[in-house]
N, CA, C and O atoms as CSV, one atom per row, in Angstrom:
chain,resi,resn,atom,element,x,y,z
A,1,MET,N,N,88.932,36.037,150.508
A,1,MET,CA,C,88.690,37.431,150.160
A,1,MET,C,C,87.316,37.830,150.709
A,1,MET,O,O,86.361,37.054,150.658
A,2,ARG,N,N,87.240,39.054,151.232
A,2,ARG,CA,C,85.973,39.571,151.749
A,2,ARG,C,C,85.745,40.980,151.212
A,2,ARG,O,O,86.680,41.760,151.034
A,3,TYR,N,N,84.464,41.281,150.958
A,3,TYR,CA,C,84.047,42.628,150.588
A,3,TYR,C,C,83.212,43.168,151.739
A,3,TYR,O,O,82.179,42.596,152.086
A,4,HIS,N,N,83.663,44.280,152.336
A,4,HIS,CA,C,82.939,44.946,153.416
A,4,HIS,C,C,82.245,46.165,152.816
A,4,HIS,O,O,82.907,47.089,152.345
A,5,ALA,N,N,80.935,46.170,152.833
A,5,ALA,CA,C,80.158,47.273,152.261
A,5,ALA,C,C,80.357,48.550,153.077
A,5,ALA,O,O,80.754,48.490,154.241
A,6,PRO,N,N,80.081,49.701,152.468
A,6,PRO,CA,C,80.251,50.973,153.187
A,6,PRO,C,C,79.379,51.125,154.433
A,6,PRO,O,O,79.676,51.963,155.285
A,7,ASN,N,N,78.326,50.347,154.556
A,7,ASN,CA,C,77.434,50.510,155.714
A,7,ASN,C,C,78.004,49.898,156.999
A,7,ASN,O,O,77.357,49.948,158.045
A,8,ASP,N,N,79.195,49.329,156.927
A,8,ASP,CA,C,79.875,48.731,158.086
A,8,ASP,C,C,79.177,47.487,158.629
A,8,ASP,O,O,79.496,47.042,159.732
A,9,ARG,N,N,78.231,46.916,157.881
A,9,ARG,CA,C,77.523,45.723,158.339
A,9,ARG,C,C,77.618,44.568,157.348
A,9,ARG,O,O,77.962,43.449,157.727
A,10,ASP,N,N,77.318,44.835,156.094
A,10,ASP,CA,C,77.221,43.768,155.099
A,10,ASP,C,C,78.608,43.330,154.634
A,10,ASP,O,O,79.472,44.149,154.321
A,11,VAL,N,N,78.791,42.006,154.599
A,11,VAL,CA,C,80.059,41.421,154.168
A,11,VAL,C,C,79.764,40.313,153.169
A,11,VAL,O,O,78.898,39.470,153.398
A,12,LEU,N,N,80.492,40.324,152.058
A,12,LEU,CA,C,80.436,39.222,151.093
A,12,LEU,C,C,81.738,38.443,151.226
A,12,LEU,O,O,82.823,39.011,151.104
A,13,THR,N,N,81.630,37.147,151.475
A,13,THR,CA,C,82.813,36.298,151.543
A,13,THR,C,C,83.049,35.677,150.175
A,13,THR,O,O,82.125,35.157,149.549
A,14,ASP,N,N,84.287,35.736,149.720
A,14,ASP,CA,C,84.669,35.239,148.397
A,14,ASP,C,C,83.779,35.820,147.294
A,14,ASP,O,O,83.175,35.071,146.527
A,15,PRO,N,N,83.698,37.148,147.212
A,15,PRO,CA,C,82.860,37.753,146.178
A,15,PRO,C,C,83.422,37.468,144.791
A,15,PRO,O,O,84.631,37.332,144.604
A,16,THR,N,N,82.523,37.384,143.836
A,16,THR,CA,C,82.934,37.206,142.451
A,16,THR,C,C,83.085,38.582,141.799
A,16,THR,O,O,82.565,39.579,142.301
A,17,LEU,N,N,83.790,38.621,140.692
A,17,LEU,CA,C,83.901,39.862,139.948
A,17,LEU,C,C,82.523,40.332,139.509
A,17,LEU,O,O,82.246,41.531,139.525
A,18,GLU,N,N,81.666,39.413,139.121
A,18,GLU,CA,C,80.324,39.781,138.679
A,18,GLU,C,C,79.540,40.473,139.800
A,18,GLU,O,O,78.846,41.458,139.548
A,19,GLN,N,N,79.643,39.971,141.024
A,19,GLN,CA,C,78.961,40.599,142.157
A,19,GLN,C,C,79.492,42.014,142.398
A,19,GLN,O,O,78.718,42.953,142.583
A,20,LEU,N,N,80.806,42.153,142.393
A,20,LEU,CA,C,81.407,43.451,142.667
A,20,LEU,C,C,81.167,44.431,141.523
A,20,LEU,O,O,80.943,45.619,141.758
A,21,GLU,N,N,81.213,43.944,140.299
A,21,GLU,CA,C,80.922,44.814,139.160
A,21,GLU,C,C,79.478,45.327,139.246
A,21,GLU,O,O,79.211,46.495,138.963
A,22,HIS,N,N,78.568,44.460,139.632
A,22,HIS,CA,C,77.165,44.870,139.792
A,22,HIS,C,C,77.053,45.985,140.845
A,22,HIS,O,O,76.345,46.970,140.635
A,23,ILE,N,N,77.746,45.826,141.963
A,23,ILE,CA,C,77.725,46.850,143.008
A,23,ILE,C,C,78.281,48.171,142.466
A,23,ILE,O,O,77.676,49.225,142.662
A,24,LEU,N,N,79.423,48.117,141.790
A,24,LEU,CA,C,80.062,49.328,141.275
A,24,LEU,C,C,79.211,50.026,140.220
A,24,LEU,O,O,79.139,51.254,140.192
A,25,ARG,N,N,78.575,49.259,139.365
A,25,ARG,CA,C,77.826,49.854,138.251
A,25,ARG,C,C,76.406,50.288,138.618
A,25,ARG,O,O,75.870,51.216,138.013
A,26,THR,N,N,75.794,49.630,139.598
A,26,THR,CA,C,74.365,49.897,139.825
A,26,THR,C,C,74.026,50.538,141.168
A,26,THR,O,O,72.921,51.055,141.332
A,27,SER,N,N,74.932,50.518,142.115
A,27,SER,CA,C,74.614,51.098,143.426
A,27,SER,C,C,74.495,52.607,143.318
A,27,SER,O,O,75.365,53.257,142.740
A,28,PRO,N,N,73.427,53.172,143.869
A,28,PRO,CA,C,73.267,54.629,143.820
A,28,PRO,C,C,74.316,55.318,144.696
A,28,PRO,O,O,74.925,54.702,145.571
A,29,HIS,N,N,74.503,56.592,144.438
A,29,HIS,CA,C,75.488,57.376,145.195
A,29,HIS,C,C,75.222,57.266,146.702
A,29,HIS,O,O,76.169,57.250,147.489
A,30,ALA,N,N,73.961,57.189,147.114
A,30,ALA,CA,C,73.621,57.083,148.537
A,30,ALA,C,C,74.219,55.825,149.174
A,30,ALA,O,O,74.534,55.831,150.365
A,31,TYR,N,N,74.381,54.745,148.396
A,31,TYR,CA,C,75.003,53.515,148.904
A,31,TYR,C,C,76.399,53.808,149.444
A,31,TYR,O,O,76.811,53.262,150.468
A,32,TRP,N,N,77.117,54.677,148.741
A,32,TRP,CA,C,78.505,54.993,149.079
A,32,TRP,C,C,78.625,56.046,150.179
A,32,TRP,O,O,79.733,56.374,150.603
A,33,GLN,N,N,77.510,56.568,150.635
A,33,GLN,CA,C,77.532,57.583,151.686
A,33,GLN,C,C,77.110,57.006,153.037
A,33,GLN,O,O,76.920,57.757,153.993
A,34,GLN,N,N,76.962,55.691,153.129
A,34,GLN,CA,C,76.522,55.024,154.351
A,34,GLN,C,C,77.697,54.797,155.299
A,34,GLN,O,O,78.860,54.970,154.933
A,35,GLY,N,N,77.365,54.411,156.504
A,35,GLY,CA,C,78.365,53.957,157.459
A,35,GLY,C,C,79.247,55.079,157.967
A,35,GLY,O,O,78.925,56.261,157.846
A,36,GLY,N,N,80.361,54.677,158.536
A,36,GLY,CA,C,81.264,55.638,159.134
A,36,GLY,C,C,81.857,56.618,158.158
A,36,GLY,O,O,81.904,57.816,158.438
A,37,ASN,N,N,82.315,56.137,157.010
A,37,ASN,CA,C,82.929,57.054,156.056
A,37,ASN,C,C,82.635,56.724,154.599
A,37,ASN,O,O,83.317,57.227,153.707
A,38,GLY,N,N,81.642,55.894,154.344
A,38,GLY,CA,C,81.255,55.603,152.973
A,38,GLY,C,C,82.320,54.887,152.174
A,38,GLY,O,O,82.453,55.108,150.970
A,39,GLU,N,N,83.073,54.039,152.827
A,39,GLU,CA,C,84.165,53.359,152.143
A,39,GLU,C,C,83.971,51.851,152.231
A,39,GLU,O,O,83.758,51.302,153.312
A,40,ALA,N,N,84.047,51.198,151.093
A,40,ALA,CA,C,84.014,49.744,151.053
A,40,ALA,C,C,85.453,49.241,151.091
A,40,ALA,O,O,86.375,49.940,150.671
A,41,ILE,N,N,85.635,48.035,151.593
A,41,ILE,CA,C,86.972,47.451,151.676
A,41,ILE,C,C,86.932,46.048,151.097
A,41,ILE,O,O,86.034,45.257,151.386
A,42,LEU,N,N,87.923,45.764,150.278
A,42,LEU,CA,C,88.122,44.431,149.722
A,42,LEU,C,C,89.454,43.944,150.269
A,42,LEU,O,O,90.502,44.518,149.974
A,43,ASP,N,N,89.410,42.869,151.079
A,43,ASP,CA,C,90.647,42.402,151.682
A,43,ASP,C,C,90.650,40.889,151.821
A,43,ASP,O,O,89.624,40.222,151.694
A,44,ALA,N,N,91.849,40.372,152.088
A,44,ALA,CA,C,92.013,38.936,152.267
A,44,ALA,C,C,92.243,38.630,153.741
A,44,ALA,O,O,91.318,38.225,154.446
A,45,ARG,N,N,93.457,38.821,154.202
A,45,ARG,CA,C,93.806,38.555,155.594
A,45,ARG,C,C,94.622,39.721,156.129
A,45,ARG,O,O,95.199,40.482,155.352
A,46,PRO,N,N,94.677,39.868,157.446
A,46,PRO,CA,C,95.514,40.926,158.019
A,46,PRO,C,C,96.948,40.797,157.510
A,46,PRO,O,O,97.492,39.697,157.405
A,47,GLY,N,N,97.541,41.937,157.199
A,47,GLY,CA,C,98.912,41.954,156.693
A,47,GLY,C,C,99.026,41.813,155.191
A,47,GLY,O,O,100.108,41.994,154.633
A,48,GLU,N,N,97.920,41.489,154.520
A,48,GLU,CA,C,97.922,41.377,153.064
A,48,GLU,C,C,97.335,42.645,152.459
A,48,GLU,O,O,96.724,43.439,153.173
A,49,PRO,N,N,97.510,42.849,151.157
A,49,PRO,CA,C,96.971,44.058,150.519
A,49,PRO,C,C,95.459,44.161,150.671
A,49,PRO,O,O,94.755,43.160,150.801
A,50,SER,N,N,94.988,45.396,150.650
A,50,SER,CA,C,93.553,45.639,150.625
A,50,SER,C,C,93.266,46.767,149.642
A,50,SER,O,O,94.150,47.540,149.270
A,51,LEU,N,N,92.023,46.834,149.241
A,51,LEU,CA,C,91.573,47.849,148.302
A,51,LEU,C,C,90.398,48.567,148.943
A,51,LEU,O,O,89.433,47.931,149.366
A,52,TRP,N,N,90.476,49.890,149.015
A,52,TRP,CA,C,89.420,50.694,149.612
A,52,TRP,C,C,88.734,51.453,148.493
A,52,TRP,O,O,89.399,51.988,147.607
A,53,LEU,N,N,87.409,51.504,148.523
A,53,LEU,CA,C,86.629,52.146,147.463
A,53,LEU,C,C,85.668,53.167,148.061
A,53,LEU,O,O,84.878,52.847,148.950
A,54,LYS,N,N,85.745,54.395,147.564
A,54,LYS,CA,C,84.839,55.475,147.962
A,54,LYS,C,C,84.237,56.071,146.699
A,54,LYS,O,O,84.835,55.992,145.626
A,55,GLN,N,N,83.065,56.660,146.822
A,55,GLN,CA,C,82.462,57.370,145.701
A,55,GLN,C,C,82.066,58.771,146.195
A,55,GLN,O,O,80.905,59.007,146.529
A,56,PRO,N,N,83.032,59.696,146.240
A,56,PRO,CA,C,82.724,61.036,146.741
A,56,PRO,C,C,81.840,61.854,145.806
A,56,PRO,O,O,81.152,62.775,146.247
A,57,LEU,N,N,81.855,61.528,144.533
A,57,LEU,CA,C,80.979,62.157,143.539
A,57,LEU,C,C,80.260,61.047,142.788
A,57,LEU,O,O,80.834,59.974,142.604
A,58,PRO,N,N,79.024,61.266,142.346
A,58,PRO,CA,C,78.324,60.218,141.598
A,58,PRO,C,C,79.167,59.696,140.432
A,58,PRO,O,O,79.668,60.465,139.610
A,59,GLU,N,N,79.309,58.371,140.384
A,59,GLU,CA,C,80.013,57.647,139.328
A,59,GLU,C,C,81.490,57.985,139.222
A,59,GLU,O,O,82.108,57.726,138.190
A,60,ARG,N,N,82.070,58.563,140.277
A,60,ARG,CA,C,83.507,58.857,140.332
A,60,ARG,C,C,84.050,58.255,141.625
A,60,ARG,O,O,83.574,58.570,142.716
A,61,PHE,N,N,85.044,57.393,141.492
A,61,PHE,CA,C,85.576,56.647,142.624
A,61,PHE,C,C,86.978,57.103,143.005
A,61,PHE,O,O,87.777,57.496,142.156
A,62,LEU,N,N,87.253,57.039,144.304
A,62,LEU,CA,C,88.618,57.076,144.807
A,62,LEU,C,C,88.911,55.651,145.242
A,62,LEU,O,O,88.219,55.095,146.094
A,63,VAL,N,N,89.935,55.071,144.655
A,63,VAL,CA,C,90.357,53.725,145.013
A,63,VAL,C,C,91.731,53.855,145.670
A,63,VAL,O,O,92.621,54.525,145.146
A,64,THR,N,N,91.888,53.216,146.807
A,64,THR,CA,C,93.165,53.234,147.516
A,64,THR,C,C,93.664,51.809,147.638
A,64,THR,O,O,92.970,50.928,148.146
A,65,TYR,N,N,94.889,51.598,147.159
A,65,TYR,CA,C,95.535,50.292,147.287
A,65,TYR,C,C,96.478,50.393,148.479
A,65,TYR,O,O,97.365,51.246,148.514
A,66,SER,N,N,96.277,49.516,149.452
A,66,SER,CA,C,97.098,49.534,150.657
A,66,SER,C,C,97.763,48.173,150.830
A,66,SER,O,O,97.101,47.136,150.889
A,67,LYS,N,N,99.088,48.209,150.908
A,67,LYS,CA,C,99.846,46.976,151.133
A,67,LYS,C,C,100.858,47.242,152.236
A,67,LYS,O,O,101.874,47.899,152.011
A,68,PRO,N,N,100.581,46.736,153.418
A,68,PRO,CA,C,101.509,46.980,154.520
A,68,PRO,C,C,102.922,46.534,154.164
A,68,PRO,O,O,103.095,45.505,153.512
A,69,PRO,N,N,103.905,47.271,154.570
A,69,PRO,CA,C,103.866,48.488,155.372
A,69,PRO,C,C,103.842,49.765,154.520
A,69,PRO,O,O,104.047,50.857,155.052
A,70,ALA,N,N,103.599,49.649,153.223
A,70,ALA,CA,C,103.626,50.817,152.333
A,70,ALA,C,C,102.461,51.754,152.614
A,70,ALA,O,O,101.458,51.375,153.218
A,71,ASP,N,N,102.626,52.984,152.158
A,71,ASP,CA,C,101.572,53.972,152.280
A,71,ASP,C,C,100.514,53.720,151.217
A,71,ASP,O,O,100.596,52.763,150.447
A,72,TRP,N,N,99.531,54.589,151.191
A,72,TRP,CA,C,98.415,54.463,150.257
A,72,TRP,C,C,98.828,54.819,148.839
A,72,TRP,O,O,99.461,55.848,148.604
A,73,LEU,N,N,98.462,53.959,147.897
A,73,LEU,CA,C,98.576,54.257,146.469
A,73,LEU,C,C,97.204,54.639,145.960
A,73,LEU,O,O,96.223,53.955,146.250
A,74,VAL,N,N,97.118,55.732,145.199
A,74,VAL,CA,C,95.847,56.180,144.635
A,74,VAL,C,C,96.037,56.468,143.151
A,74,VAL,O,O,97.142,56.809,142.728
A,75,PRO,N,N,94.974,56.336,142.348
A,75,PRO,CA,C,95.074,56.764,140.958
A,75,PRO,C,C,95.357,58.262,140.903
A,75,PRO,O,O,94.870,59.029,141.734
A,76,TYR,N,N,96.146,58.664,139.922
A,76,TYR,CA,C,96.450,60.088,139.768
A,76,TYR,C,C,96.676,60.354,138.290
A,76,TYR,O,O,97.540,59.742,137.662
A,77,ASP,N,N,95.880,61.284,137.733
A,77,ASP,CA,C,95.970,61.549,136.293
A,77,ASP,C,C,97.080,62.526,135.920
A,77,ASP,O,O,97.222,62.865,134.745
A,78,GLY,N,N,97.866,62.985,136.884
A,78,GLY,CA,C,98.981,63.875,136.602
A,78,GLY,C,C,98.611,65.349,136.579
A,78,GLY,O,O,99.480,66.205,136.412
A,79,GLY,N,N,97.333,65.652,136.743
A,79,GLY,CA,C,96.880,67.037,136.691
A,79,GLY,C,C,97.001,67.745,138.030
A,79,GLY,O,O,97.595,67.232,138.978
A,80,SER,N,N,96.430,68.917,138.079
A,80,SER,CA,C,96.434,69.725,139.290
A,80,SER,C,C,95.679,69.019,140.412
A,80,SER,O,O,94.680,68.340,140.175
A,81,CYS,N,N,96.166,69.187,141.623
A,81,CYS,CA,C,95.451,68.640,142.777
A,81,CYS,C,C,94.436,69.645,143.317
A,81,CYS,O,O,93.959,69.508,144.444
A,82,LEU,N,N,94.112,70.643,142.519
A,82,LEU,CA,C,92.967,71.528,142.736
A,82,LEU,C,C,92.137,71.384,141.473
A,82,LEU,O,O,92.733,71.413,140.396
A,83,PRO,N,N,90.884,71.239,141.498
A,83,PRO,CA,C,89.990,71.348,142.640
A,83,PRO,C,C,89.961,70.077,143.481
A,83,PRO,O,O,90.443,69.014,143.090
A,84,LEU,N,N,89.369,70.250,144.655
A,84,LEU,CA,C,89.212,69.173,145.617
A,84,LEU,C,C,87.728,68.961,145.891
A,84,LEU,O,O,86.921,69.880,145.754
A,85,VAL,N,N,87.384,67.748,146.277
A,85,VAL,CA,C,86.022,67.449,146.705
A,85,VAL,C,C,86.098,67.033,148.171
A,85,VAL,O,O,86.982,66.273,148.566
A,86,LYS,N,N,85.163,67.538,148.969
A,86,LYS,CA,C,85.149,67.220,150.399
A,86,LYS,C,C,84.395,65.922,150.635
A,86,LYS,O,O,83.282,65.734,150.144
A,87,ASP,N,N,85.018,65.033,151.392
A,87,ASP,CA,C,84.411,63.768,151.786
A,87,ASP,C,C,84.774,63.575,153.252
A,87,ASP,O,O,85.020,64.552,153.960
A,88,GLU,N,N,84.810,62.351,153.708
A,88,GLU,CA,C,85.298,62.108,155.063
A,88,GLU,C,C,86.009,60.777,155.112
A,88,GLU,O,O,85.756,59.889,154.299
A,89,ARG,N,N,86.889,60.652,156.062
A,89,ARG,CA,C,87.589,59.392,156.312
A,89,ARG,C,C,87.781,59.306,157.811
A,89,ARG,O,O,88.379,60.193,158.421
A,90,GLY,N,N,87.282,58.255,158.395
A,90,GLY,CA,C,87.388,58.089,159.833
A,90,GLY,C,C,86.619,59.130,160.622
A,90,GLY,O,O,86.985,59.443,161.755
A,91,GLY,N,N,85.553,59.673,160.037
A,91,GLY,CA,C,84.738,60.665,160.702
A,91,GLY,C,C,85.262,62.086,160.610
A,91,GLY,O,O,84.623,63.018,161.099
A,92,ASP,N,N,86.419,62.258,159.987
A,92,ASP,CA,C,87.007,63.587,159.826
A,92,ASP,C,C,86.872,64.038,158.377
A,92,ASP,O,O,86.818,63.205,157.472
A,93,PRO,N,N,86.816,65.354,158.150
A,93,PRO,CA,C,86.786,65.840,156.765
A,93,PRO,C,C,88.021,65.342,156.007
A,93,PRO,O,O,89.126,65.299,156.548
A,94,PHE,N,N,87.810,64.976,154.768
A,94,PHE,CA,C,88.892,64.444,153.933
A,94,PHE,C,C,88.741,65.061,152.554
A,94,PHE,O,O,87.732,64.845,151.882
A,95,TRP,N,N,89.723,65.818,152.134
A,95,TRP,CA,C,89.694,66.508,150.842
A,95,TRP,C,C,90.396,65.646,149.803
A,95,TRP,O,O,91.547,65.250,149.988
A,96,ILE,N,N,89.697,65.360,148.708
A,96,ILE,CA,C,90.205,64.459,147.668
A,96,ILE,C,C,90.404,65.244,146.374
A,96,ILE,O,O,89.467,65.880,145.891
A,97,PRO,N,N,91.612,65.209,145.806
A,97,PRO,CA,C,91.810,65.843,144.504
A,97,PRO,C,C,90.973,65.143,143.429
A,97,PRO,O,O,90.971,63.916,143.335
A,98,ILE,N,N,90.279,65.922,142.636
A,98,ILE,CA,C,89.502,65.336,141.545
A,98,ILE,C,C,90.419,64.594,140.577
A,98,ILE,O,O,89.980,63.671,139.890
A,99,ALA,N,N,91.691,64.990,140.519
A,99,ALA,CA,C,92.676,64.311,139.670
A,99,ALA,C,C,92.913,62.865,140.117
A,99,ALA,O,O,93.550,62.098,139.396
A,100,CYS,N,N,92.414,62.485,141.287
A,100,CYS,CA,C,92.571,61.117,141.798
A,100,CYS,C,C,91.306,60.276,141.631
A,100,CYS,O,O,91.290,59.100,141.994
A,101,LEU,N,N,90.255,60.870,141.087
A,101,LEU,CA,C,89.003,60.133,140.907
A,101,LEU,C,C,88.976,59.447,139.553
A,101,LEU,O,O,89.487,59.971,138.563
A,102,ILE,N,N,88.379,58.279,139.526
A,102,ILE,CA,C,88.293,57.493,138.287
A,102,ILE,C,C,86.840,57.131,138.019
A,102,ILE,O,O,85.984,57.223,138.899
A,103,GLY,N,N,86.581,56.714,136.779
A,103,GLY,CA,C,85.243,56.303,136.379
A,103,GLY,C,C,84.944,54.859,136.753
A,103,GLY,O,O,85.796,54.137,137.269
A,104,VAL,N,N,83.723,54.468,136.482
A,104,VAL,CA,C,83.249,53.128,136.836
A,104,VAL,C,C,84.043,52.050,136.105
A,104,VAL,O,O,84.417,51.048,136.715
A,105,ASP,N,N,84.310,52.235,134.802
A,105,ASP,CA,C,85.034,51.205,134.052
A,105,ASP,C,C,86.415,50.945,134.639
A,105,ASP,O,O,86.838,49.795,134.757
A,106,GLU,N,N,87.119,52.020,135.010
A,106,GLU,CA,C,88.444,51.848,135.613
A,106,GLU,C,C,88.327,51.170,136.979
A,106,GLU,O,O,89.157,50.329,137.327
A,107,ALA,N,N,87.307,51.530,137.749
A,107,ALA,CA,C,87.113,50.898,139.061
A,107,ALA,C,C,86.880,49.394,138.908
A,107,ALA,O,O,87.419,48.599,139.678
A,108,VAL,N,N,86.091,49.013,137.932
A,108,VAL,CA,C,85.842,47.585,137.693
A,108,VAL,C,C,87.137,46.877,137.320
A,108,VAL,O,O,87.401,45.783,137.819
A,109,GLU,N,N,87.942,47.470,136.462
A,109,GLU,CA,C,89.211,46.850,136.057
A,109,GLU,C,C,90.171,46.727,137.243
A,109,GLU,O,O,90.852,45.712,137.386
A,110,ILE,N,N,90.226,47.754,138.091
A,110,ILE,CA,C,91.100,47.708,139.271
A,110,ILE,C,C,90.653,46.601,140.223
A,110,ILE,O,O,91.491,45.872,140.755
A,111,VAL,N,N,89.354,46.467,140.443
A,111,VAL,CA,C,88.833,45.411,141.308
A,111,VAL,C,C,89.130,44.047,140.703
A,111,VAL,O,O,89.517,43.124,141.420
A,112,SER,N,N,88.956,43.908,139.405
A,112,SER,CA,C,89.235,42.645,138.727
A,112,SER,C,C,90.699,42.234,138.903
A,112,SER,O,O,90.994,41.084,139.230
A,113,CYS,N,N,91.596,43.170,138.686
A,113,CYS,CA,C,93.027,42.886,138.841
A,113,CYS,C,C,93.349,42.516,140.285
A,113,CYS,O,O,94.128,41.598,140.541
A,114,PHE,N,N,92.744,43.237,141.222
A,114,PHE,CA,C,92.998,42.946,142.630
A,114,PHE,C,C,92.511,41.541,143.000
A,114,PHE,O,O,93.197,40.819,143.723
A,115,LEU,N,N,91.346,41.159,142.514
A,115,LEU,CA,C,90.834,39.818,142.804
A,115,LEU,C,C,91.761,38.742,142.262
A,115,LEU,O,O,91.967,37.714,142.908
A,116,ARG,N,N,92.323,38.971,141.080
A,116,ARG,CA,C,93.175,37.965,140.438
A,116,ARG,C,C,94.603,37.937,140.980
A,116,ARG,O,O,95.180,36.865,141.163
A,117,HIS,N,N,95.177,39.131,141.239
A,117,HIS,CA,C,96.616,39.196,141.516
A,117,HIS,C,C,97.000,39.864,142.833
A,117,HIS,O,O,98.161,39.800,143.239
A,118,ARG,N,N,96.037,40.508,143.510
A,118,ARG,CA,C,96.318,41.277,144.731
A,118,ARG,C,C,97.305,42.418,144.462
A,118,ARG,O,O,98.073,42.806,145.343
A,119,GLU,N,N,97.275,42.940,143.258
A,119,GLU,CA,C,98.176,44.012,142.839
A,119,GLU,C,C,97.373,45.160,142.242
A,119,GLU,O,O,96.231,44.964,141.829
A,120,PRO,N,N,97.961,46.368,142.191
A,120,PRO,CA,C,97.275,47.485,141.529
A,120,PRO,C,C,97.260,47.281,140.014
A,120,PRO,O,O,98.252,46.838,139.436
A,121,SER,N,N,96.162,47.596,139.389
A,121,SER,CA,C,96.009,47.447,137.938
A,121,SER,C,C,96.862,48.481,137.201
A,121,SER,O,O,97.106,49.581,137.698
A,122,SER,N,N,97.299,48.105,136.022
A,122,SER,CA,C,98.063,49.037,135.182
A,122,SER,C,C,97.137,49.904,134.317
A,122,SER,O,O,97.619,50.643,133.459
A,123,CYS,N,N,95.822,49.826,134.530
A,123,CYS,CA,C,94.894,50.610,133.701
A,123,CYS,C,C,94.897,52.092,134.082
A,123,CYS,O,O,94.360,52.917,133.342
A,124,VAL,N,N,95.493,52.441,135.224
A,124,VAL,CA,C,95.620,53.836,135.653
A,124,VAL,C,C,97.048,54.057,136.141
A,124,VAL,O,O,97.769,53.099,136.421
A,125,SER,N,N,97.448,55.304,136.241
A,125,SER,CA,C,98.719,55.654,136.869
A,125,SER,C,C,98.477,55.794,138.362
A,125,SER,O,O,97.460,56.348,138.780
A,126,TRP,N,N,99.391,55.304,139.153
A,126,TRP,CA,C,99.263,55.331,140.610
A,126,TRP,C,C,100.322,56.265,141.199
A,126,TRP,O,O,101.402,56.452,140.639
A,127,ARG,N,N,99.973,56.838,142.344
A,127,ARG,CA,C,100.911,57.705,143.064
A,127,ARG,C,C,100.677,57.485,144.554
A,127,ARG,O,O,99.540,57.331,144.998
A,128,TYR,N,N,101.771,57.472,145.323
A,128,TYR,CA,C,101.612,57.434,146.772
A,128,TYR,C,C,100.940,58.719,147.218
A,128,TYR,O,O,101.281,59.802,146.743
A,129,TRP,N,N,99.975,58.599,148.141
A,129,TRP,CA,C,99.236,59.761,148.611
A,129,TRP,C,C,100.189,60.850,149.091
A,129,TRP,O,O,99.982,62.026,148.790
A,130,HIS,N,N,101.222,60.479,149.827
A,130,HIS,CA,C,102.133,61.482,150.386
A,130,HIS,C,C,103.009,62.141,149.312
A,130,HIS,O,O,103.713,63.107,149.609
A,131,GLU,N,N,102.979,61.643,148.086
A,131,GLU,CA,C,103.751,62.240,146.992
A,131,GLU,C,C,102.889,63.091,146.057
A,131,GLU,O,O,103.408,63.652,145.093
A,132,LEU,N,N,101.591,63.196,146.321
A,132,LEU,CA,C,100.728,64.038,145.490
A,132,LEU,C,C,101.118,65.503,145.667
A,132,LEU,O,O,101.492,65.911,146.767
A,133,PRO,N,N,101.038,66.304,144.597
A,133,PRO,CA,C,101.343,67.729,144.725
A,133,PRO,C,C,100.162,68.502,145.320
A,133,PRO,O,O,99.522,69.306,144.643
A,134,LEU,N,N,99.891,68.241,146.593
A,134,LEU,CA,C,98.770,68.876,147.283
A,134,LEU,C,C,99.112,70.328,147.611
A,134,LEU,O,O,100.285,70.655,147.794
A,135,PRO,N,N,98.102,71.207,147.687
A,135,PRO,CA,C,98.348,72.609,148.027
A,135,PRO,C,C,99.001,72.722,149.410
A,135,PRO,O,O,98.785,71.873,150.275
A,136,GLU,N,N,99.796,73.770,149.611
A,136,GLU,CA,C,100.463,73.971,150.905
A,136,GLU,C,C,99.471,74.038,152.050
A,136,GLU,O,O,99.781,73.617,153.165
A,137,SER,N,N,98.284,74.563,151.791
A,137,SER,CA,C,97.283,74.722,152.845
A,137,SER,C,C,96.524,73.421,153.144
A,137,SER,O,O,95.697,73.397,154.056
A,138,TYR,N,N,96.790,72.331,152.387
A,138,TYR,CA,C,96.107,71.072,152.608
A,138,TYR,C,C,96.483,70.549,153.986
A,138,TYR,O,O,97.670,70.613,154.306
A,139,PRO,N,N,95.621,70.053,154.812
A,139,PRO,CA,C,94.201,69.812,154.630
A,139,PRO,C,C,93.311,70.926,155.166
A,139,PRO,O,O,92.088,70.801,155.116
A,140,SER,N,N,93.878,71.997,155.672
A,140,SER,CA,C,93.027,73.041,156.266
A,140,SER,C,C,92.629,74.061,155.206
A,140,SER,O,O,93.116,75.191,155.191
A,141,LEU,N,N,91.747,73.643,154.337
A,141,LEU,CA,C,91.314,74.514,153.253
A,141,LEU,C,C,90.161,75.312,153.733
A,141,LEU,O,O,89.620,76.127,152.985
């Protein structure tokens, strides 16, 4: 298992839950705005599941569970997909429904479950990104 920091340089090999929890709980918002798109990745090997972590708002995370060949699974609280927060992914603007953002405690639990089982945690409800009730004008808001 490897943790790739948002700055696109730092990598932790075989990170512990304690190390990752420390990063999630104590890293300032600026930590999550580094690199190409401010996204950390937790992965094992190519073709296996990975977990992507972004912090578009202070102390609010977007976590994406990706398991090839499936699409992205994201937390979704069932609410409106408006309002949106602007972030970026791959250098392009990326609009994220606030209904998909979670707190630090949930992020820690999701990371813990992923480290143990390589599966999405049951502590939140998940939805495929392409199944979110996004506005018709998405992404050109």
